[in-house]
C-alpha positions as CSV (number, residue, x, y, z in Angstrom):
1,M,23.6,-37.0,-52.2
2,L,20.8,-34.5,-52.5
3,K,20.6,-34.1,-48.7
4,S,24.3,-33.5,-48.4
5,K,23.9,-30.4,-51.4
6,K,20.9,-29.0,-49.2
7,F,22.8,-29.0,-46.4
8,F,25.9,-27.4,-47.5
9,K,23.5,-24.5,-49.5
10,M,22.0,-23.6,-45.9
11,A,25.3,-23.6,-44.0
12,F,26.6,-21.4,-46.9
13,A,23.9,-18.9,-46.6
14,T,23.7,-19.1,-43.0
15,T,27.3,-17.9,-43.1
16,M,26.9,-15.2,-45.4
17,A,23.9,-14.0,-43.3
18,A,25.9,-13.8,-40.2
19,M,28.9,-12.0,-41.9
20,V,26.3,-9.3,-43.1
21,L,24.8,-8.7,-39.6
22,A,28.4,-8.8,-38.3
23,G,29.2,-5.7,-41.0
24,C,26.3,-4.1,-39.5
25,G,27.2,-4.4,-36.0
26,D,28.6,-1.6,-34.0
27,D,30.9,0.7,-36.0
28,K,33.3,1.1,-32.8
29,T,35.3,-2.0,-33.9
30,D,36.1,-0.5,-37.3
31,E,40.1,-0.3,-37.0
32,N,39.9,2.9,-39.1
33,I,36.7,4.5,-38.0
34,D,36.3,8.5,-39.0
35,V,35.6,10.0,-35.4
36,L,34.9,13.4,-36.1
37,A,32.1,11.7,-38.4
38,Q,31.1,9.3,-36.1
39,I,30.8,12.1,-33.2
40,K,28.6,14.4,-35.6
41,E,26.4,11.1,-36.5
42,E,25.9,10.2,-32.8
43,K,25.7,13.7,-31.6
44,K,28.0,13.1,-28.4
45,I,31.9,12.9,-27.8
46,V,33.4,10.5,-25.1
47,Y,36.4,12.1,-23.2
48,G,38.7,10.1,-21.5
49,V,39.4,11.7,-18.0
50,K,40.4,11.1,-14.7
51,Y,38.6,10.8,-11.8
52,D,41.1,10.6,-8.9
53,T,43.2,13.6,-10.0
54,R,42.1,17.0,-8.0
55,L,41.9,19.8,-9.8
56,F,41.8,18.4,-13.1
57,G,39.4,15.4,-13.0
58,L,37.8,14.1,-9.6
59,K,34.5,12.5,-8.9
60,N,32.5,14.4,-6.6
61,P,31.2,11.9,-4.1
62,S,28.0,13.8,-3.5
63,T,26.8,14.6,-6.8
64,G,28.6,11.8,-8.6
65,D,29.6,14.2,-11.1
66,V,33.3,14.5,-12.6
67,E,34.9,17.9,-12.1
68,G,38.0,19.9,-13.0
69,F,40.1,21.7,-15.8
70,D,40.2,19.0,-17.8
71,I,36.4,18.6,-17.5
72,D,35.5,22.3,-18.1
73,I,38.0,22.5,-21.0
74,S,36.5,19.7,-22.6
75,K,32.8,21.1,-22.1
76,A,34.1,24.5,-23.5
77,L,35.8,22.4,-26.7
78,T,32.7,20.5,-27.4
79,E,30.8,23.9,-27.6
80,E,33.0,25.8,-29.4
81,M,33.7,22.9,-32.2
82,F,29.7,21.7,-32.4
83,G,27.3,23.7,-30.4
84,D,24.4,22.5,-28.9
85,D,24.5,19.8,-31.7
86,V,26.8,17.6,-29.8
87,K,27.1,16.5,-26.1
88,P,30.6,15.8,-24.0
89,E,30.6,12.3,-21.8
90,F,33.0,11.3,-20.0
91,Q,34.4,7.9,-19.1
92,E,37.2,7.4,-16.3
93,V,40.8,6.7,-17.6
94,T,43.9,6.2,-16.0
95,S,47.6,6.4,-16.8
96,K,47.7,3.1,-17.6
97,T,44.2,2.1,-19.5
98,R,43.7,5.9,-21.6
99,V,45.7,4.8,-24.6
100,G,43.9,1.2,-24.9
101,L,40.9,2.7,-24.4
102,L,41.4,4.9,-27.4
103,N,42.3,2.7,-29.7
104,N,39.7,0.4,-29.2
105,N,37.4,3.0,-29.7
106,K,35.8,2.9,-26.6
107,I,36.7,6.9,-26.1
108,D,37.2,9.2,-29.0
109,A,39.8,11.6,-27.0
110,V,41.8,12.2,-23.9
111,I,42.2,14.6,-21.7
112,A,43.7,13.7,-19.0
113,T,47.1,15.3,-18.0
114,M,48.4,13.0,-20.8
115,T,52.0,14.7,-21.5
116,I,53.0,15.0,-24.9
117,N,56.5,13.4,-25.7
118,E,58.1,11.2,-28.7
119,D,57.2,7.6,-27.7
120,R,53.2,8.5,-26.9
121,K,53.6,9.8,-30.8
122,K,54.2,6.7,-32.3
123,E,50.9,5.3,-30.6
124,V,48.2,8.9,-30.7
125,D,48.1,11.9,-32.3
126,F,48.5,14.9,-30.3
127,T,47.0,18.4,-30.3
128,D,48.7,21.5,-29.6
129,V,49.4,22.1,-25.7
130,Y,46.6,22.7,-23.8
131,F,48.7,23.3,-20.2
132,D,52.1,23.3,-19.2
133,A,53.0,21.7,-16.3
134,G,56.5,20.0,-15.0
135,Q,57.5,17.3,-12.5
136,S,58.2,17.9,-9.1
137,L,58.1,16.2,-5.5
138,L,55.6,16.6,-2.6
139,V,56.5,15.2,0.6
140,K,55.9,15.7,4.2
141,K,56.5,19.2,5.5
142,G,59.9,18.8,7.7
143,S,60.7,16.1,5.5
144,K,64.5,16.0,5.0
145,V,63.8,15.5,1.2
146,Q,63.8,19.1,-0.4
147,G,64.8,18.4,-3.9
148,I,65.5,15.6,-6.1
149,K,69.6,15.6,-5.1
150,D,68.1,14.2,-1.7
151,L,66.7,10.9,-3.7
152,K,69.7,8.7,-2.6
153,K,70.1,5.2,-2.0
154,G,67.6,4.2,1.1
155,T,65.1,6.5,-0.2
156,K,61.5,5.9,-1.9
157,V,59.5,7.7,-4.1
158,L,55.6,6.8,-4.8
159,A,54.5,7.2,-8.6
160,V,51.7,6.0,-10.8
161,K,51.9,3.3,-13.1
162,G,51.9,4.2,-16.7
163,S,52.4,7.6,-16.4
164,T,55.9,9.4,-17.4
165,S,56.8,10.4,-13.8
166,A,58.4,7.0,-13.2
167,V,60.5,7.4,-16.2
168,N,61.9,10.6,-15.4
169,I,62.8,9.7,-11.4
170,R,64.5,6.5,-12.0
171,E,66.2,8.9,-15.0
172,N,66.8,11.7,-12.4
173,A,67.1,9.5,-9.0
174,P,68.7,6.4,-10.0
175,E,69.7,5.3,-6.8
176,T,66.1,5.5,-4.7
177,E,63.5,2.9,-5.0
178,V,60.3,3.9,-7.2
179,L,57.0,2.1,-6.1
180,E,54.1,2.3,-8.2
181,F,50.6,2.7,-8.0
182,E,47.2,2.1,-9.9
183,N,46.2,5.8,-9.4
184,Y,47.2,9.0,-7.6
185,A,44.4,8.4,-4.9
186,E,46.3,5.3,-3.7
187,A,49.8,6.7,-4.2
188,F,49.1,9.5,-2.1
189,T,47.1,7.1,0.4
190,A,50.6,5.9,0.6
191,L,52.3,8.9,1.3
192,K,49.9,9.5,3.9
193,S,50.6,6.3,5.6
194,G,54.5,6.5,5.1
195,K,55.4,3.9,3.0
196,G,57.4,6.5,0.8
197,D,59.4,9.6,1.6
198,A,58.2,11.7,-1.3
199,L,55.4,11.3,-4.1
200,T,56.2,12.5,-7.8
201,T,54.4,13.6,-10.4
202,D,53.0,16.8,-12.4
203,D,53.1,20.2,-10.1
204,S,49.5,21.1,-11.2
205,I,48.6,17.4,-9.8
206,L,50.6,17.8,-6.4
207,Y,49.3,21.3,-5.9
208,G,46.1,19.2,-5.8
209,M,47.0,16.9,-3.1
210,A,48.8,19.4,-1.3
211,E,45.7,21.3,-1.0
212,E,43.5,18.5,0.1
213,D,46.1,18.1,2.9
214,P,48.0,21.2,4.0
215,S,50.6,19.1,6.2
216,F,52.2,18.1,2.5
217,E,54.3,20.7,0.2
218,L,55.8,20.8,-2.8
219,V,59.5,20.9,-2.8
220,G,62.9,21.5,-5.3
221,G,61.0,23.2,-7.9
222,T,60.3,21.6,-11.2
223,F,63.0,19.2,-12.7
224,T,61.1,18.1,-16.1
225,E,58.9,20.0,-18.7
226,E,55.3,18.6,-18.9
227,P,53.4,19.4,-21.6
228,Y,49.7,18.3,-21.8
229,G,48.1,17.6,-25.4
230,I,44.5,16.2,-26.1
231,A,45.5,12.7,-27.6
232,V,43.0,10.9,-30.6
233,K,43.4,8.0,-32.4
234,K,45.9,8.0,-35.0
235,G,44.6,9.1,-38.6
236,N,42.0,11.2,-37.4
237,Q,44.1,14.3,-38.2
238,E,40.5,16.5,-39.0
239,L,39.3,16.1,-35.4
240,V,42.9,17.1,-34.3
241,D,42.6,19.9,-36.4
242,E,39.0,21.2,-34.8
243,L,40.2,20.5,-31.4
244,N,43.3,22.8,-32.5
245,K,41.1,25.6,-33.6
246,A,38.5,25.5,-30.8
247,L,41.5,25.5,-28.4
248,Q,43.2,28.6,-29.9
249,S,39.1,30.5,-29.8
250,L,39.0,29.7,-26.3
251,K,42.5,31.3,-25.5
252,D,41.7,34.1,-27.8
253,S,38.7,35.0,-26.3
254,G,39.7,34.6,-22.5
255,E,37.7,31.7,-21.5
256,Y,40.7,29.5,-21.4
257,D,42.3,32.1,-18.5
258,E,38.5,31.9,-16.9
259,I,38.6,28.1,-16.7
260,K,42.6,28.0,-15.9
261,D,42.1,30.4,-13.3
262,K,39.1,28.9,-11.6
263,W,40.9,25.6,-10.9
264,I,44.6,26.1,-10.9
265,K,45.5,28.3,-8.1
266,K,49.5,28.4,-7.5
């Protein structure tokens, strides 16, 4: 009997110790984490960015660095908010993975050509608009597809999983077949190999593809409005406010336009 009591006491003590150690573990598992406070404490902010989107976020194979408008804006925002006290870091996201990584505390903010809409507002909090885009079509020069009206039965349009583009194209061209890919690089490769008649996403992203391969062009103008916002985990209004203040400062100083003109040449 005494041995039994001793055993239970030891088991109880072991369990309590494990619970204490678990509580001292990685704070990033906390559902209600104060992201802004954590950024200041760790002296780093981790942005989720695209690695496959020319002009906005593209990994340079020769240097290993990711480059583009979203990257430069992220760096400028970080300096505006924190000076030299906090350094920006970047983690790859796709349209499909970015919300999950944000809500699982793997990244602190998403700046990755993410359109603000009502459905997404239920999952994340957005800053003010940091870039205005619109959905368009990319085709091989000489294509019979010259606009949304040409996407009829028998045509195929390529899009990226998790983006608003696939939803919009089904609404605007219900007879066309939509093929979805994991990322823009895969979708553009498929278009170049003739697996579809057009690729659809925001015009800002398509301009980068046309710059990469001038045998392709944008057609038909834009048929939606796609305002990009920076996303943070819900409940972190202080971080949203700081990002908005920094964004406005960049616009007021002219630095925003300098960064935009560097990358976006329409």
